[in-house]
Structures are given as structure tokens and as C-alpha cells.
C-alpha positions in Angstrom: 35.1 -19.7 18.0 32.4 -17.8 19.7 33.3 -14.4 18.3 33.5 -15.7 14.7 30.1 -17.4 14.9 27.1 -15.6 13.3 24.0 -15.0 15.5 21.0 -13.4 13.9 18.5 -11.7 16.1 15.0 -12.8 15.4 14.0 -10.2 12.7 10.9 -12.0 11.5 7.7 -9.9 11.3 6.5 -11.0 14.8 9.1 -8.9 16.5 7.5 -6.5 18.9 8.2 -2.8 18.4 8.4 -2.3 22.2 11.2 -4.8 22.5 13.2 -3.0 19.8 12.6 0.4 21.4 13.5 -0.9 24.8 17.1 -1.3 23.6 17.3 2.3 22.7 18.8 5.0 24.8 16.5 7.2 26.9 18.0 10.2 25.0 16.1 10.6 21.7 16.2 12.9 18.7 13.4 15.4 18.3 11.1 15.9 15.3 13.0 19.1 14.3 16.3 17.4 14.4 15.3 14.4 12.2 13.5 16.8 9.8 16.8 18.7 9.5 18.6 15.5 8.8 16.2 14.7 6.0 16.5 18.1 4.4 20.3 18.3 4.8 20.8 14.8 3.5 19.1 15.8 0.2 20.4 19.3 -0.3 24.1 18.8 -1.1 26.3 17.4 -3.7 23.6 16.6 -6.3 21.9 19.9 -6.7 25.2 21.8 -6.7 26.9 19.6 -9.3 24.3 17.6 -11.4 23.3 20.4 -13.8 26.8 20.5 -15.3 26.6 16.8 -16.3 23.0 17.1 -17.5 23.9 20.0 -19.8 26.3 17.7 -21.7 23.3 16.0 -23.4 20.3 18.3 -22.7 20.1 22.0 -23.6 16.3 22.6 -23.1 15.3 24.6 -20.0 11.9 22.9 -19.9 13.4 19.4 -20.1 16.0 20.2 -17.4 13.4 21.5 -15.0 11.2 18.5 -15.8 14.1 16.3 -14.7 14.0 17.9 -11.2 10.2 17.8 -11.1 10.1 14.1 -12.1 12.9 13.4 -9.6 10.8 15.1 -6.9 7.8 13.1 -7.9 9.8 9.9 -7.5 11.1 11.0 -4.1 7.6 11.9 -2.9 6.2 8.6 -4.0 9.1 6.8 -2.3 8.7 8.9 0.9 5.0 8.1 1.1 5.7 4.4 0.8 8.6 4.4 3.3 6.4 6.3 5.7 4.1 3.2 5.9 7.0 0.8 6.3 8.7 3.0 8.9 5.5 3.6 11.0 4.8 -0.2 10.9 8.3 -1.3 11.7 9.9 1.6 13.8 13.4 0.4 14.2 16.6 2.2 13.2 18.4 0.9 10.1 16.3 2.0 7.2 16.3 -0.5 4.3 18.3 -3.0 6.3 15.5 -3.3 8.8 12.7 -3.3 6.2 14.2 -5.8 3.8 15.2 -8.2 6.6 11.7 -8.4 7.9 9.9 -8.3 4.5 12.1 -10.8 2.5 14.9 -12.6 4.3 17.9 -11.8 6.5 20.2 -12.3 3.5 18.4 -9.5 1.6 18.6 -7.2 4.6 22.3 -8.0 5.0 23.1 -7.1 1.4 21.2 -3.8 1.9 23.2 -3.1 5.0 26.4 -4.0 3.2 25.5 -1.6 0.3 24.7 1.2 2.8 28.0 0.5 4.6 30.2 0.4 1.6 28.5 2.8 -0.8 25.2 4.2 0.4 26.6 6.7 2.9 30.4 6.5 2.7 30.3 7.3 -1.1 27.9 10.3 -0.8 29.7 11.6 2.2 32.9 11.6 0.2 31.3 13.3 -2.7 29.8 16.0 -0.5 33.2 16.6 1.1 34.9 16.7 -2.3 32.3 19.2 -3.5 32.8 21.4 -0.4 36.5 21.5 -1.2 36.0 22.2 -4.9 33.7 25.2 -4.1 35.9 26.5 -1.4 39.1 26.4 -3.4 37.4 27.9 -6.5 36.2 30.8 -4.4 39.5 31.4 -2.8 41.9 30.6 -5.6 41.5 29.8 -9.3 44.0 26.9 -9.2 44.3 24.3 -6.4 46.4 21.2 -6.3 44.3 18.0 -6.3 45.9 16.9 -3.1 44.8 20.2 -1.5 41.2 19.3 -2.4 41.5 15.9 -1.0 43.1 17.2 2.2 40.3 19.7 2.8 37.6 17.1 2.2 39.3 14.7 4.6 39.7 17.4 7.2 36.0 18.2 7.1 35.0 14.6 7.6 37.4 14.2 10.5 36.1 17.3 12.3 32.4 16.3 11.9 33.2 12.8 12.9 34.6 13.9 16.3 31.5 16.1 16.9 28.9 13.4 16.0 30.7 10.7 18.0 30.4 12.8 21.2 26.8 13.4 22.3 23.3 13.6 20.8 23.0 17.2 22.1 26.1 18.3 20.2 25.1 16.2 17.2 21.5 17.4 16.9 22.2 21.0 17.7 24.9 21.3 15.1 22.6 19.6 12.5 19.6 21.9 13.1 21.7 25.1 12.9 23.5 24.2 9.7 20.2 23.1 8.0 18.4 26.3 8.9 21.3 28.3 7.5 21.4 26.2 4.4 17.7 26.8 3.5 17.9 30.5 4.3 21.0 31.0 2.2 19.5 29.2 -0.8 16.4 31.4 -0.6 18.5 34.5 -0.4 20.8 33.4 -3.2 17.9 32.7 -5.6 16.3 36.0 -4.9 19.5 38.1 -5.1 20.7 36.3 -8.3 17.5 37.0 -10.2 17.4 40.6 -9.1 21.1 41.5 -9.7 21.9 39.6 -12.9 22.5 42.1 -15.7 21.3 40.1 -18.7 19.1 37.1 -18.0 19.8 34.1 -20.2 17.3 33.5 -23.1 16.3 30.1 -21.9 12.9 28.7 -22.9 11.1 27.1 -19.9 7.9 26.3 -21.8 7.6 23.1 -23.8 8.4 23.1 -27.5 8.0 20.5 -30.2 11.6 19.4 -30.0 11.4 18.8 -26.2 8.9 15.9 -26.3 11.2 13.2 -27.7 13.9 14.2 -25.1 11.5 13.3 -22.2 11.6 9.6 -23.2 15.2 9.5 -24.4 18.1 7.6 -22.9 19.8 11.0 -22.1 16.8 12.0 -20.0 16.9 8.6 -18.1 20.6 8.7 -17.4 20.3 12.4 -16.3 17.5 11.3 -14.0 20.0 9.1 -12.1 21.9 12.3 -11.3 18.7 13.9 -10.1 17.6 10.8 -8.1 21.0 10.9 -6.4 20.4 14.6 -5.6 17.1 13.6 -3.9 18.8 10.7 -2.0 18.2 11.3 1.6 14.4 11.6 1.6 14.5 8.3 3.5 17.0 9.4 6.0 14.5 9.5 8.9 14.0 5.8 8.7 17.6 5.3 9.7 16.9 7.1 13.0 13.4 6.0 13.7 14.4 3.9 16.7 15.9 7.1 18.2 12.9 9.3 17.3 10.2 10.5 19.7 6.9 8.8 18.7 8.0 7.5 15.3 4.6 6.0 14.3 3.0 9.5 14.4 5.9 11.8 13.4 7.8 9.8 10.8 5.4 10.2 7.9 5.2 13.9 8.4 9.0 14.2 8.6 9.5 12.2 5.3 6.8 14.1 3.4 7.5 17.6 4.7 11.2 17.3 4.3 10.9 16.0 0.7 8.4 18.7 -0.3 10.6 21.5 1.0 13.6 20.2 -0.9 11.6 19.7 -4.1 10.6 23.4 -4.1 14.2 24.5 -3.4 15.6 22.3 -6.1 13.3 23.7 -8.8 14.1 27.2 -7.7 17.9 26.7 -7.6 18.0 25.1 -11.1 15.7 27.7 -12.6 18.1 30.4 -11.2 21.2 28.6 -12.4 19.8 28.4 -16.0 18.4 32.0 -15.9 21.6 33.7 -14.8 24.5 31.7 -16.3 25.3 30.6 -19.9 24.8 26.9 -20.5 28.2 26.6 -22.1 29.9 28.0 -19.0 28.2 25.4 -16.8 28.4 22.3 -19.1 30.6 19.6 -17.6 31.5 21.7 -14.6 31.2 20.5 -11.0 30.9 23.9 -9.4 27.8 25.1 -11.3 26.7 27.2 -8.3 30.0 29.1 -8.4 29.6 29.7 -12.1 26.1 31.0 -11.7 27.1 33.2 -8.8 29.9 34.7 -10.8 27.5 35.4 -13.7 25.0 37.1 -11.3 27.3 39.0 -8.9 30.5 39.5 -10.8 33.9 37.9 -9.9 34.2 39.2 -6.3 30.5 38.5 -5.5 30.8 35.1 -7.2 33.8 34.1 -5.1 31.9 35.1 -1.9 28.7 33.3 -2.9 30.8 30.2 -3.9 32.4 30.2 -0.5 29.0 30.5 1.2 27.7 27.6 -0.9 30.7 25.5 0.1 29.8 26.1 3.7 26.3 24.7 3.1 27.8 21.4 2.1 29.0 21.0 5.7 25.5 20.2 6.8 25.2 17.5 4.1 28.4 15.7 5.3 27.1 16.3 8.8 23.7 14.7 8.2 25.2 11.6 6.5 27.6 11.2 9.4 24.6 11.1 11.7 22.3 8.8 9.7 24.6 6.2 8.0 26.3 4.8 11.1 22.8 3.8 12.6 22.6 1.2 9.8 26.0 -0.2 10.8 24.9 -0.2 14.4 21.9 -2.3 13.8 23.9 -4.7 11.7 26.3 -5.0 14.6 23.4 -5.8 16.9 22.2 -8.6 14.6 25.5 -10.2 13.6 27.9 -11.2 16.3 30.9 -11.2 14.1 30.3 -7.5 13.4 29.2 -6.6 17.0 32.0 -4.1 17.3 29.9 -1.8 15.0 27.1 -1.8 17.7 29.3 -0.3 20.4 28.1 3.0 21.8 29.6 5.7 24.0 28.0 6.6 27.4 25.4 8.8 25.6 24.2 5.9 23.4 25.9 7.3 20.3 27.3 4.5 17.9 30.7 6.1 17.9 32.5 3.0 16.5 30.2 2.9 13.5 30.7 6.6 12.9 34.4 6.2 12.9 34.1 3.2 10.5 31.9 5.0 8.0 34.1 8.1 8.0 37.2 5.9 7.4 35.5 4.4 4.3 34.5 7.9 3.1 38.1 9.1 3.4 39.2 6.0 1.4 36.7 7.0 -1.4 38.2 10.6 -1.4 41.7 9.3 -1.8 41.1 6.7 -4.5 38.0 7.6 -6.6 37.0 10.1 -9.4 33.9 12.3 -8.8 31.6 11.4 -11.7 32.2 7.7 -11.5 31.3 7.6 -7.9 28.2 9.8 -8.6 26.7 7.4 -11.2 27.9 4.3 -9.3 26.3 5.5 -6.0 23.1 6.7 -7.7 22.6 3.4 -9.5 23.1 1.2 -6.4 21.0 3.4 -4.1 18.1 3.4 -6.6 18.2 -0.4 -6.8 18.2 -0.6 -3.0 15.2 1.6 -2.6 13.4 -0.1 -5.5 13.5 -3.4 -3.6 12.2 -1.6 -0.5 9.3 0.1 -2.2 8.3 -3.2 -3.8 8.3 -4.6 -0.3 5.1 -2.6 0.6 3.1 -4.9 -1.7 4.8 -8.0 -0.2 4.2 -6.9 3.4 0.5 -6.1 2.7 -0.1 -9.5 1.2 1.8 -11.5 3.9 0.7 -9.5 7.0 -2.6 -7.7 6.2 -3.3 -7.4 9.9 0.0 -5.7 10.9 -0.8 -2.4 12.7 -0.1 0.4 10.2 -0.4 3.9 11.9 0.1 5.4 8.4 -1.0 3.9 5.1 0.6 5.0 1.8 -1.4 7.8 0.2 -3.2 6.7 -3.1 -1.9 3.1 -2.8 -1.1 1.3 -5.1 -0.6 4.1 -7.6 2.0 5.9 -5.5 4.5 3.0 -5.1 3.8 1.9 -8.7 4.8 5.3 -10.0 8.1 5.1 -8.0 8.8 1.5 -9.3 8.1 2.3 -12.9 10.2 5.5 -13.1 13.0 4.0 -11.1 13.1 0.8 -13.2 13.2 2.8 -16.4 16.2 4.8 -15.1 18.0 1.7 -14.0 17.6 -0.1 -17.3 19.0 2.9 -19.2 22.0 3.2 -16.9 22.7 -0.5 -17.5 22.6 0.1 -21.2 24.5 3.4 -21.4 26.8 3.4 -18.3 27.5 -0.4 -18.0 30.8 0.0 -16.1 29.2 1.8 -13.2 26.1 -0.3 -13.3 27.9 -3.7 -13.3 30.2 -2.4 -10.6 27.2 -1.7 -8.4 25.8 -5.2 -9.1 29.3 -6.6 -8.2 29.0 -4.9 -4.8 25.6 -6.6 -4.3 27.1 -10.0 -5.3 30.0 -9.5 -2.8 27.4 -8.9 -0.1 25.7 -12.2 -0.9 29.0 -14.0 -0.8 29.8 -12.5 2.6 26.4 -13.5 4.0 26.9 -17.1 2.7 30.3 -17.2 4.3 29.0 -16.0 7.6 26.1 -18.5 7.4 28.5 -21.4 6.8 30.7 -20.3 9.8 27.5 -20.1 11.9 26.5 -23.6 11.0 30.0 -24.9 11.7 30.0 -23.5 15.2 
């Protein structure tokens, strides 16, 4: 059957960038829009929830801030490496595009499979669930679990309809919400520090008991939460085929967006620890609401919590923009999945957007929050690990490939990323084996699907 057969577009390294770009719509995203996508992808679920889980094992202000500094270093090293890959291979699809061309189509397919099933649908679900948790906590102390799920699903549905319409609507909405998000965070941090009655006696300078914590399993597992919070620094690579002059602008988008978010994350967590008791935040999802209540009182806390919930709209929005571009590219390369490549008259991959949103709603209806957080963080870190490693492979195999941008401080930068990420992954395997092996199971399922598709292709 023709439809069931698998046809893989030639994705080997000799593909010409112009041939790829020629398939793109004339309408393109601007520098500001894609930078907004990068920032909004990162600032969301992780920074507004992770501290509560970190406090279960770590009670040092210095070590907690070091978590966010190390996480930022990892993201910066990854961004500088991805900038080289994205400028050299400017096609939408992110890791799917990179791994296909660097290693083999099977590796790229598995990466795309991970992005489709976990990479964006899971975080989109988590961001929507966090939005609902903050909103209901601000409006009412008690909320039925099904009300939370209904609010989260409704948010995804509304944003899906917007982003499946036109690039103008999609990009305009994203920039507005991202600017508001950054502005509100800055105002929140300043107001909380000024208005809190009694700052918490937290020590942010290193002490003798802090040093062993920096190399402990608790630090490594907590780092997976932080790495998840930074997930999104690579979002621009999913849109590079729809970006104006990607070879020149992509590196600055990746680096600039990551630096902005790193500063905001350190500021937010400093404020959380400074204004709210650790015991009150420990194990809580809505740490921002707890901190706001401690700083502004009950009424002020409810208002601030509601505002913070609105910030998460841009996170869900950004993931709804970026993720479907991976599915679209997979649909272009695999005939059996070509329905994912369908676009509307404005060139927007509306079918892929609807598909990803449906998966996100399925996560909301069936999964617990913390399990999805660790599971998603582990598998996304593994995916990016393989991609950063690819910069070494590509330089060896294709030393003459045009590289408009070269990784700063190569090879130190990617080696830092690989070492810290590998350390985190090993500890997650040891201390959270259920989530880790579940992630490896998703990868194995992707390999099985690729093998099945290949057999059907050969049979046809």
C-alpha cells in the first residue's frame, strides 16, 4: 500500500540549506518572536514548582541557589553548542533534524518520537496543571481535582485554536505574554523583598556542611528538576526553518534568551527563600503562591498567585508553537505520518498542533504531577545529551561544513554540558529507577516503531 510505505527524505549531511528553506512559507517568524518563545518555554512550570521538591532533601540556601546556577551553566553550554548545530543545519525540527543528519535516521526518528510523546506534550500538560493549581489556590482554598483538570484542558484548547490559525496571531500573542511575564517577575521580586515583614534567616554564603551536599545524590536528583526548569533554551532550533536569517540570528537568540532566564531564576529563588519559611514550601507545588502570601499577606498572596498563574499561559503557548514543528518535519520525512505535515493556508502546521495538544490533554487526565516531572526531565536530558555529543561527531566527519557560528570555548563548553548531564542521569537511574526506566522504555518503543516502518518500506 502506497500510504503505508515509508519514504525517508534524503537527510544526509549533503542536503542543501536552500532546498530546505525553499519548502518553507514566505511568512516567517521574527527575531523577537523566537526569542520570546525561548524565554517563555523556559520560564514556567519548573521555576514555580521545583523548589518545593528540592526542599524535601536540601535545606541550605547556598546549595539551593547553586542548583540554579549550575543548571544555568548547563543550559548556557548547551545553548552555545546548539547554536553551532542550528546555524550549520538551519531546518526546523530541533534534535530530530540534528540527530538524523549527524548519526542515522533511526536516531532522529527516536528523538522525534520522544519529542512527540514526552518532550512537548508532557511539559505542556505540566504547565497547564500548574496554571490551574495556582489559579484555584488564589481563588479558593479547596478545589476538586477534576476542576483542576478541566481548567488545564480548557487552557490548552483555547491556545491550540489561536496557534492553529495564523503566524500573526500566534507570534503576536507570544510576544505580549512573554513581555508581561518578565515584567511581572521583576516587579514581584522587588515588591516581595520590600514588603516582607520579617525576612527568613537563610544563609546564602557557603558553610562547611554545604560542600558534601554539592556532590551528593540529592543534589544530582534535584538538578534534574532544575534542568527541567531550563528546558526550552533550545526552542529556537525547532523554528529555525521559519526564522529570518537563522545562520546569523539563531546563536544570539539562544544565548540571549538563556542568560535572561538564568538571571530571573536566581532572583526568583532567592526571593522565595528570603520571604517564605522553608517548611511552608517543602513538598508544595505552588511555592510562588506560598511566598506571595508570606510577603503580601493573605489577600495580596491570592492576587499575586493569580497573576503568577496567568504567566504560565505564555509557557503553554510557547510549547504549543514550538513542539508541533518537530511533528511537522517528521511528517515531511515519513510518508506513513504525512498527515502531521499538513498546513493551513498560512503555512501553520495545524494538524500537528492539534495532535500534540490531544496528547497533552491525555497526560493531564491520566498522570500525576511529580512523576511526569522527573520522567520528562530525564528523557529530555538524555535527548539533549546525544545532541551535544553530536557536535564532536559532526566536526570530525564534516570539518569543511560551513559553520556561521562556532561553539564558544570549544571543546570545553560541550564537555561541561556532557559531564554534568551524565552525572545527573546516572543518579536519577540509581535513585528514581521507575521514572528513568520508563523513559528508556519510551526510547525503546521508538526504535521498535522505526524498525516496523523500515520493514514495511522494504516490503513495498
